[in-house]
C-alpha positions, 0 to 999 in steps of 0.5 A, a space after each residue: 355464598 360461603 362456598 364461593 368465599 372458601 374457593 376465593 380464599 384458597 385461591 388467594 392463599 395458593 397464589 402466595 407461597 410465603 403465605 397470607 396473614 389471616 389478619 390480611 385475608 379478611 380484608 383481601 376477601 372483603 369479609 368480616 373477621 368472623 366470617 374469615 375465621 369460619 372460612 379458614 376453619 373449613 380450609 384447615 379441616 379439609 386439609 387444604 391449608 395450614 395455619 402457623 402462629 405469627 407475631 406482627 408488631 407484637 400482635 399474635 396472628 397466623 400465617 396461612 399456607 396452602 398444603 402441597 398435595 402428593 403428586 400422583 406418579 401416574 401424572 408424571 408418566 407417558 407409558 413408561 416415559 417420565 415427564 421431561 420437565 422434571 429434570 429439564 434445563 432448557 429455557 422454553 415456552 411451554 406451548 413450544 417446548 419440543 420435549 414436552 410436545 413429544 411427551 404429550 404425543 406419547 401420552 396421547 398414543 398410550 391412552 388411545 391404545 388402552 
């Protein structure tokens, strides 16, 4: 049960780039504040989130933010070709983007030849 709550909490925190107040998280998850503290501690200890002191109406609480994981550079390459979305200025739908589709085909060809 705690594992599911941890996953749910991480999902909520990741969906809000500006962060989530810890005092709000336990209400969102529908758990008591004590259980929420245990969940937050596990997420901090695992390096998944950071906790930043914050004052709301003069009361001390914490903002919880997801930590960004370093990107594996190999995930940005198809063979020697960099993913086109990084510097792309086209407004497109991912499923229909010709540059991305060409890159994905190149990636599939490279993986198939290995």
